SEDOSE-324387 format. One line per field, with one value per atom (N, C-alpha, C): residue number from 1; atom name; residue in one letter; x, y, z. Coordinates in Angstrom, 1 decimal. Example, Ala and Ser with C-alpha at 12.3 -4.5 7.8 and 13.67 -1.06 7.14 Angstrom:
# residues 2
pagu = [1,1,1,2,2,2]
pamar = [N,CA,C,N,CA,C]
tikol = [a,a,a,s,s,s]
X = [13.2,12.3,13.2,12.8,13.7,12.9]
Y = [-5.7,-4.5,-3.3,-2.2,-1.1,0.0]
Z = [7.8,7.8,7.8,7.1,7.1,7.9]
//
This chain:
# residues 117
pagu = [1,1,1,2,2,2,3,3,3,4,4,4,5,5,5,6,6,6,7,7,7,8,8,8,9,9,9,10,10,10,11,11,11,12,12,12,13,13,13,14,14,14,15,15,15,16,16,16,17,17,17,18,18,18,19,19,19,20,20,20,21,21,21,22,22,22,23,23,23,24,24,24,25,25,25,26,26,26,27,27,27,28,28,28,29,29,29,30,30,30,31,31,31,32,32,32,33,33,33,34,34,34,35,35,35,36,36,36,37,37,37,38,38,38,39,39,39,40,40,40,41,41,41,42,42,42,43,43,43,44,44,44,45,45,45,46,46,46,47,47,47,48,48,48,49,49,49,50,50,50,51,51,51,52,52,52,53,53,53,54,54,54,55,55,55,56,56,56,57,57,57,58,58,58,59,59,59,60,60,60,61,61,61,62,62,62,63,63,63,64,64,64,65,65,65,66,66,66,67,67,67,68,68,68,69,69,69,70,70,70,71,71,71,72,72,72,73,73,73,74,74,74,75,75,75,76,76,76,77,77,77,78,78,78,79,79,79,80,80,80,81,81,81,82,82,82,83,83,83,84,84,84,85,85,85,86,86,86,87,87,87,88,88,88,89,89,89,90,90,90,91,91,91,92,92,92,93,93,93,94,94,94,95,95,95,96,96,96,97,97,97,98,98,98,99,99,99,100,100,100,101,101,101,102,102,102,103,103,103,104,104,104,105,105,105,106,106,106,107,107,107,108,108,108,109,109,109,110,110,110,111,111,111,112,112,112,113,113,113,114,114,114,115,115,115,116,116,116,117,117,117]
pamar = [N,CA,C,N,CA,C,N,CA,C,N,CA,C,N,CA,C,N,CA,C,N,CA,C,N,CA,C,N,CA,C,N,CA,C,N,CA,C,N,CA,C,N,CA,C,N,CA,C,N,CA,C,N,CA,C,N,CA,C,N,CA,C,N,CA,C,N,CA,C,N,CA,C,N,CA,C,N,CA,C,N,CA,C,N,CA,C,N,CA,C,N,CA,C,N,CA,C,N,CA,C,N,CA,C,N,CA,C,N,CA,C,N,CA,C,N,CA,C,N,CA,C,N,CA,C,N,CA,C,N,CA,C,N,CA,C,N,CA,C,N,CA,C,N,CA,C,N,CA,C,N,CA,C,N,CA,C,N,CA,C,N,CA,C,N,CA,C,N,CA,C,N,CA,C,N,CA,C,N,CA,C,N,CA,C,N,CA,C,N,CA,C,N,CA,C,N,CA,C,N,CA,C,N,CA,C,N,CA,C,N,CA,C,N,CA,C,N,CA,C,N,CA,C,N,CA,C,N,CA,C,N,CA,C,N,CA,C,N,CA,C,N,CA,C,N,CA,C,N,CA,C,N,CA,C,N,CA,C,N,CA,C,N,CA,C,N,CA,C,N,CA,C,N,CA,C,N,CA,C,N,CA,C,N,CA,C,N,CA,C,N,CA,C,N,CA,C,N,CA,C,N,CA,C,N,CA,C,N,CA,C,N,CA,C,N,CA,C,N,CA,C,N,CA,C,N,CA,C,N,CA,C,N,CA,C,N,CA,C,N,CA,C,N,CA,C,N,CA,C,N,CA,C,N,CA,C,N,CA,C,N,CA,C,N,CA,C,N,CA,C,N,CA,C,N,CA,C,N,CA,C,N,CA,C,N,CA,C,N,CA,C,N,CA,C,N,CA,C,N,CA,C,N,CA,C,N,CA,C]
tikol = [m,m,m,s,s,s,r,r,r,t,t,t,i,i,i,r,r,r,i,i,i,e,e,e,l,l,l,p,p,p,q,q,q,l,l,l,h,h,h,a,a,a,a,a,a,q,q,q,a,a,a,s,s,s,i,i,i,a,a,a,a,a,a,d,d,d,r,r,r,s,s,s,r,r,r,f,f,f,r,r,r,v,v,v,v,v,v,v,v,v,c,c,c,g,g,g,r,r,r,r,r,r,f,f,f,g,g,g,k,k,k,t,t,t,e,e,e,l,l,l,a,a,a,k,k,k,t,t,t,t,t,t,l,l,l,i,i,i,r,r,r,s,s,s,a,a,a,l,l,l,h,h,h,g,g,g,f,f,f,p,p,p,v,v,v,a,a,a,y,y,y,f,f,f,a,a,a,p,p,p,s,s,s,y,y,y,k,k,k,l,l,l,l,l,l,a,a,a,q,q,q,t,t,t,w,w,w,r,r,r,e,e,e,i,i,i,v,v,v,k,k,k,t,t,t,v,v,v,t,t,t,p,p,p,v,v,v,a,a,a,d,d,d,r,r,r,v,v,v,s,s,s,n,n,n,g,g,g,e,e,e,f,f,f,r,r,r,i,i,i,e,e,e,l,l,l,m,m,m,g,g,g,g,g,g,g,g,g,s,s,s,v,v,v,d,d,d,a,a,a,w,w,w,s,s,s,l,l,l,d,d,d,r,r,r,d,d,d,d,d,d,a,a,a,a,a,a,l,l,l,g,g,g,r,r,r,k,k,k,y,y,y,k,k,k,f,f,f,v,v,v]
X = [0.9,0.0,0.9,0.6,1.4,0.8,1.7,1.3,1.7,0.8,1.0,1.6,2.6,3.2,3.1,2.5,2.4,3.4,4.0,4.9,4.3,4.2,3.6,4.6,4.4,5.3,4.4,5.2,4.5,3.8,2.7,2.0,2.9,3.3,4.0,3.1,3.5,2.7,2.9,2.1,2.0,3.4,4.2,5.5,6.4,6.5,7.2,6.8,5.5,4.9,5.4,5.4,5.8,7.3,8.1,9.6,9.7,9.0,9.1,8.6,7.6,7.0,7.9,8.9,9.7,10.7,10.8,11.6,12.9,13.4,14.7,15.8,16.9,18.0,18.6,18.7,19.2,18.2,18.0,17.1,17.8,17.8,18.5,17.3,17.3,16.2,16.7,16.3,16.7,15.5,15.5,14.3,14.7,13.8,14.2,14.1,14.3,14.2,12.7,12.5,11.2,10.4,11.0,10.3,9.9,10.9,10.6,11.6,12.8,13.7,14.1,14.3,14.7,13.6,12.4,11.2,11.1,11.2,11.2,12.1,13.3,14.4,14.2,13.8,13.6,12.4,11.4,10.2,10.6,11.3,11.8,12.8,13.7,14.6,14.0,13.1,12.4,11.5,10.8,10.0,10.9,12.0,12.9,13.5,13.8,14.4,13.3,12.1,11.0,10.8,11.0,10.9,12.1,13.1,14.2,15.5,15.6,16.8,17.7,19.1,20.0,19.8,19.8,19.7,20.7,20.9,21.8,21.4,21.7,21.5,22.9,23.1,24.4,24.1,24.9,24.7,26.1,26.2,27.5,28.3,27.7,28.4,27.6,28.4,27.8,26.6,26.8,25.8,24.4,24.5,23.3,22.7,23.6,23.1,22.4,22.8,22.3,20.8,20.2,18.7,17.9,18.3,17.6,17.8,19.0,19.2,18.2,18.2,17.3,15.8,15.4,14.0,13.8,14.8,14.7,14.6,15.5,15.5,14.2,13.7,12.4,11.2,11.3,10.3,10.4,11.6,11.6,11.9,12.0,12.3,11.3,10.1,9.2,9.5,10.2,10.6,12.1,12.8,14.3,14.7,15.5,16.2,17.4,18.1,19.4,19.5,19.7,20.0,21.4,22.3,23.6,23.7,23.7,23.8,25.3,26.2,27.7,28.1,27.5,27.8,26.8,25.8,24.7,24.1,23.7,23.2,22.0,21.0,19.8,19.6,19.4,19.0,17.5,16.7,15.3,14.9,13.7,13.2,13.1,12.7,12.5,13.9,15.0,16.3,16.8,16.1,16.5,17.4,18.1,19.0,19.1,19.4,19.6,21.0,21.9,23.1,23.0,23.8,23.8,25.3,25.7,27.1,27.2,28.3,28.7,29.7,29.7,30.6,31.8,32.1,33.3,34.6,34.5,35.6,35.4,36.5,36.3,35.9,36.2,36.0,34.8,33.9,32.6,31.8,31.6,30.9,31.6,32.9,33.7,33.4,33.1,32.9,31.5,30.6,29.3,28.3,27.3,26.3,24.9,24.2,22.9,21.8,20.6,19.5,19.2,19.2,18.8,19.7,20.0,20.9,20.2]
Y = [-1.2,0.0,1.2,2.2,3.4,4.5,5.2,6.3,7.6,8.6,9.9,10.8,11.5,12.4,13.8,14.7,16.1,17.0,17.8,18.8,20.2,20.9,22.3,23.4,24.0,25.0,26.3,27.5,28.7,29.1,29.8,30.4,31.6,31.6,32.7,33.9,35.1,36.2,36.3,37.2,37.3,37.4,38.4,38.7,37.4,36.8,35.6,34.5,34.3,33.2,33.5,34.7,35.0,34.6,34.9,34.5,33.0,32.3,30.9,30.2,30.8,30.3,30.4,31.3,31.7,30.5,29.9,28.8,29.2,30.4,30.9,30.1,29.9,29.2,30.0,31.3,32.1,33.2,33.3,34.4,35.2,36.4,37.4,38.2,38.1,38.8,40.0,41.2,42.4,43.0,43.0,43.5,43.9,44.6,45.2,44.2,44.8,43.9,43.6,42.5,42.0,41.6,41.4,40.9,39.5,38.7,37.3,36.6,37.1,36.3,35.0,34.9,33.7,32.6,33.1,32.2,31.7,32.6,32.1,31.1,31.3,30.4,29.0,29.1,27.8,26.9,27.7,27.0,26.4,27.2,26.7,25.6,25.7,24.6,23.3,23.4,22.2,21.6,22.4,21.8,21.0,21.5,20.9,19.7,19.7,18.5,17.4,17.8,16.8,16.1,16.8,16.2,15.4,15.2,14.2,14.9,16.1,16.9,17.2,17.4,17.9,19.4,20.1,21.5,22.0,23.4,23.9,25.3,25.6,27.0,27.5,28.8,29.4,30.7,31.0,32.1,32.7,34.0,34.7,34.2,33.8,33.5,32.3,31.6,30.5,31.0,32.2,32.8,33.0,33.5,33.7,32.4,31.4,30.0,29.3,29.4,28.4,28.5,29.6,29.7,29.1,29.5,29.0,27.4,26.9,25.5,24.8,25.3,24.7,24.7,25.7,25.8,24.8,24.6,23.6,22.2,22.0,20.6,20.3,21.3,21.1,20.8,21.4,21.2,19.9,19.3,18.2,16.9,17.1,15.9,14.7,14.9,13.8,12.9,13.5,12.8,12.6,12.8,12.6,11.3,10.7,9.4,9.7,10.8,11.1,12.6,13.1,14.5,14.5,15.3,15.5,17.0,17.4,18.8,19.2,18.2,18.5,18.8,18.1,18.2,19.3,19.7,20.5,19.8,18.6,17.8,17.0,17.0,16.2,15.4,14.1,13.2,12.8,13.0,12.7,11.4,10.9,9.6,9.5,10.6,10.5,10.6,10.7,10.7,12.2,13.2,14.5,14.7,15.8,16.2,17.8,18.1,19.7,19.7,20.5,20.9,22.4,22.8,24.2,24.5,25.7,26.1,27.5,27.8,29.1,29.6,30.8,31.3,32.0,31.5,32.0,31.7,30.6,30.1,30.2,30.5,30.6,29.4,28.2,27.0,26.2,26.9,26.2,25.5,24.3,23.4,23.3,23.4,23.2,21.8,21.7,20.5,19.9,20.5,20.0,20.4,19.6,19.9,20.0,21.0,21.2,21.6,21.1,21.5,23.0,23.4,24.7,25.2,26.4,27.0,28.3]
Z = [0.0,0.0,0.0,-0.9,-1.0,-0.1,0.5,1.4,0.7,0.8,0.3,1.3,1.0,2.0,1.4,2.2,1.7,2.2,1.4,1.7,1.5,2.6,2.6,2.3,1.1,0.7,0.8,1.0,1.1,-0.2,-0.1,-1.3,-1.7,-3.0,-3.6,-3.9,-3.8,-4.2,-5.7,-6.4,-7.9,-8.5,-8.0,-8.6,-8.4,-7.2,-7.0,-8.0,-8.1,-9.0,-10.4,-10.9,-12.2,-12.4,-11.5,-11.5,-11.6,-10.7,-10.6,-11.8,-12.6,-13.8,-15.0,-14.9,-16.0,-16.2,-17.5,-17.7,-18.4,-18.3,-18.9,-18.1,-18.9,-18.2,-17.2,-17.3,-16.3,-16.0,-14.6,-14.1,-13.0,-13.3,-12.2,-11.6,-10.4,-9.6,-8.9,-9.3,-8.5,-7.9,-6.6,-5.9,-4.5,-3.8,-2.5,-1.4,-0.2,1.0,1.2,1.8,2.2,1.0,-0.2,-1.4,-1.2,-0.6,-0.5,-1.3,-1.6,-2.4,-1.8,-0.6,0.1,0.0,0.3,0.2,-1.2,-2.2,-3.6,-3.8,-3.4,-3.6,-3.0,-1.8,-1.1,-1.8,-2.1,-2.7,-4.1,-4.9,-6.2,-6.1,-5.1,-4.9,-4.5,-3.5,-3.0,-4.1,-4.8,-6.0,-6.9,-7.3,-8.3,-7.6,-6.4,-5.7,-5.6,-5.4,-5.2,-6.6,-7.7,-9.0,-9.4,-8.5,-8.6,-9.2,-9.0,-9.6,-8.4,-8.8,-7.8,-7.7,-6.6,-6.6,-5.4,-5.5,-4.5,-4.0,-2.9,-2.3,-1.9,-2.3,-2.0,-1.2,-0.1,0.6,0.8,1.1,1.1,2.4,3.3,4.6,5.3,6.2,7.0,7.7,8.3,9.2,8.4,7.2,6.4,5.8,5.7,5.2,6.3,7.6,8.6,8.8,8.8,9.0,7.9,6.7,5.5,5.5,5.7,5.7,6.6,7.9,8.9,8.4,7.7,7.2,6.0,5.2,4.1,4.7,5.6,6.4,7.0,7.7,8.3,7.4,6.2,5.2,4.5,4.2,3.4,4.2,5.5,6.4,6.1,5.9,5.7,4.4,3.5,2.3,2.2,3.2,3.1,3.4,2.6,2.9,3.8,3.6,4.4,4.5,5.8,6.0,6.8,6.1,6.7,7.0,8.3,8.6,8.5,8.6,8.5,7.1,6.2,4.8,4.0,4.8,4.2,2.9,3.2,2.0,2.4,1.6,1.9,0.6,0.8,-0.4,-0.1,-1.2,-1.1,-1.6,-1.3,-1.6,-3.1,-3.8,-5.3,-6.1,-5.5,-6.1,-6.2,-5.8,-5.8,-4.6,-4.7,-3.5,-3.4,-2.2,-1.9,-1.2,-1.8,-1.2,-0.8,0.1,0.5,0.8,0.3,0.2,0.7,1.5,1.9,0.9,0.5,-0.4,0.3,1.4,2.1,1.4,0.6,-0.1,-1.6,-2.4,-3.8,-4.6,-4.1,-4.8,-4.2,-3.7,-3.2,-4.4,-4.1,-5.2,-6.4,-6.4,-7.6,-8.2,-9.4,-10.1,-10.0,-9.3,-9.1,-10.2,-10.4,-11.4,-10.8,-11.0,-10.5,-11.5,-11.3,-12.1,-11.9,-10.6,-10.3,-9.0,-9.1,-8.1,-7.7]
//
């Protein structure tokens, strides 16, 4: 018997939804504080990972990475096969994965391939 697991993602506002729906290879989002850039990133990353793709989240420093990482882990834990907080890596049941990187070093994620960053 198959069990359905529901993952609750935040509702995106109209401008966020427009960006999320854009299928361009590269998207650069320039907007002010409180727009919801991090929520948009988390939602888009998680959706891609749930579809079986490798994705990554990059932050300028560990301090800025930590809170977002905890929120991503909390959201996807019901469908996670493996969560490594030390490696900042989550492997999901459907084959997708989420990596998180601090850009404190120049060679962060060197040689890695991701469907969405």
